[in-house]
VOPAGU-2260 file (C-alpha; in pm, 1 decimal, decimal comma):
REM VOPAGU-2260
SITE   aa  ch    i         X         Y         Z
SITE  MET   A    0  -26971,0   12362,4   -3321,8
SITE  ALA   A    1  -27221,2   12511,1   -3076,0
SITE  ARG   A    2  -27480,0   12300,7   -2898,0
SITE  ASN   A    3  -27781,8   12448,9   -2737,3
SITE  GLU   A    4  -28008,9   12209,4   -2555,5
SITE  GLY   A    5  -28197,1   12462,4   -2349,3
SITE  GLY   A    6  -27917,2   12514,9   -2098,1
SITE  VAL   A    7  -27592,6   12700,9   -2096,6
SITE  THR   A    8  -27444,9   12736,9   -2443,0
SITE  ARG   A    9  -27118,3   12550,7   -2479,6
SITE  ILE   A   10  -26871,2   12575,8   -2764,0
SITE  ARG   A   11  -26616,7   12309,1   -2842,7
SITE  ARG   A   12  -26290,3   12434,8   -2983,5
SITE  THR   A   13  -25959,0   12274,1   -3046,1
SITE  LEU   A   14  -25652,1   12421,9   -2886,7
SITE  SER   A   15  -25404,9   12596,7   -3107,5
SITE  PRO   A   16  -25070,2   12423,5   -3154,3
SITE  ALA   A   17  -24816,7   12494,8   -2883,2
SITE  ARG   A   18  -24575,8   12774,3   -2960,6
SITE  VAL   A   19  -24213,1   12783,6   -2866,5
SITE  ALA   A   20  -24189,9   12923,7   -2515,5
SITE  ARG   A   21  -24004,7   13250,0   -2467,7
SITE  ARG   A   22  -23690,5   13253,7   -2254,3
SITE  GLU   A   23  -23881,3   13395,8   -1956,8
SITE  GLU   A   24  -24124,2   13105,0   -1970,1
SITE  THR   A   25  -23868,8   12825,6   -1960,8
SITE  TRP   A   26  -23730,1   12659,5   -1651,4
SITE  LEU   A   27  -23388,2   12801,0   -1729,5
SITE  GLY   A   28  -23526,0   13154,8   -1747,9
SITE  ALA   A   29  -23721,8   13104,6   -1425,8
SITE  ASN   A   30  -23415,4   12974,5   -1244,9
SITE  GLU   A   31  -23205,4   13268,4   -1364,2
SITE  ALA   A   32  -23471,4   13516,3   -1252,2
SITE  LYS   A   33  -23497,8   13345,2    -912,8
SITE  PHE   A   34  -23120,0   13350,9    -866,7
SITE  GLU   A   35  -23103,3   13720,7    -954,5
SITE  LYS   A   36  -23387,8   13804,2    -715,9
SITE  LEU   A   37  -23227,0   13610,8    -429,9
SITE  HIS   A   38  -22887,2   13766,0    -505,3
SITE  LEU   A   39  -23040,5   14114,4    -498,9
SITE  THR   A   40  -23222,9   14044,0    -172,2
SITE  ARG   A   41  -22906,2   13909,6     -10,1
SITE  LEU   A   42  -22706,0   14215,7    -119,0
SITE  ARG   A   43  -22977,2   14456,3       3,7
SITE  ARG   A   44  -22967,1   14284,7     342,7
SITE  ARG   A   45  -22585,4   14301,0     359,5
SITE  ALA   A   46  -22587,4   14670,3     261,9
SITE  GLY   A   47  -22856,9   14743,1     520,4
SITE  GLU   A   48  -22642,2   14587,2     793,3
SITE  ARG   A   49  -22378,4   14852,8     713,4
SITE  GLY   A   50  -22630,5   15138,9     707,5
SITE  LEU   A   51  -22637,7   15156,2     327,2
SITE  ALA   A   52  -22920,8   15124,7      77,7
SITE  LEU   A   53  -22900,3   14947,2    -256,7
SITE  ARG   A   54  -23077,8   15137,1    -533,7
SITE  HIS   A   55  -23143,5   15050,3    -896,3
SITE  SER   A   56  -23158,4   15286,7   -1192,2
SITE  ALA   A   57  -23160,7   15258,3   -1569,2
SITE  TYR   A   58  -22778,9   15258,9   -1560,6
SITE  GLY   A   59  -22723,5   14994,3   -1292,9
SITE  TYR   A   60  -22705,1   14973,4    -915,2
SITE  ALA   A   61  -22571,6   15217,8    -656,9
SITE  LEU   A   62  -22497,7   15206,5    -285,9
SITE  ILE   A   63  -22645,1   15503,1     -97,8
SITE  ASN   A   64  -22517,7   15608,5     246,2
SITE  SER   A   65  -22718,3   15763,7     531,3
SITE  GLN   A   66  -22656,8   16115,6     395,6
SITE  ARG   A   67  -22821,1   16001,4      68,6
SITE  ARG   A   68  -22496,4   16021,5    -128,6
SITE  ARG   A   69  -22369,0   15755,5    -367,5
SITE  ILE   A   70  -22072,3   15548,8    -257,8
SITE  ASP   A   71  -21775,0   15610,8    -491,9
SITE  GLU   A   72  -22004,0   15849,1    -688,8
SITE  ARG   A   73  -22117,5   15558,2    -903,8
SITE  SER   A   74  -22466,4   15461,4   -1011,1
SITE  ASP   A   75  -22369,9   15211,4   -1280,7
SITE  MET   A   76  -22244,4   14917,6   -1074,1
SITE  SER   A   77  -22341,4   14558,9   -1144,5
SITE  LEU   A   78  -22455,3   14323,3    -868,1
SITE  ASP   A   79  -22115,6   14150,7    -879,1
SITE  GLU   A   80  -21939,5   14486,5    -829,5
SITE  ILE   A   81  -22170,5   14565,2    -537,1
SITE  GLU   A   82  -22090,2   14228,5    -382,9
SITE  SER   A   83  -21714,2   14276,8    -420,0
SITE  TRP   A   84  -21741,3   14629,9    -270,6
SITE  LEU   A   85  -21931,5   14492,0      30,4
SITE  ASP   A   86  -21669,9   14217,1      71,4
SITE  ARG   A   87  -21386,3   14472,8      74,6
SITE  ALA   A   88  -21552,3   14717,6     314,3
């Protein structure tokens, strides 16, 4: 119902019922996203210390050396595979 008493028009509405939150909007989804972001940042830093770059594509992740060539000719590595490769090297 609208009220107009000569000032700013205000409308009172009821809020719609709460919907079920998507996975990205839950605490669990936020924590997973935060962990993945921190993991990625940590791996980028570790790769940078060795003169490598960590790149992402539609297929996965790749380590790039200073000559801009992929390490092991792979561009479909997961973050866990990147971490294990950095641990071995």
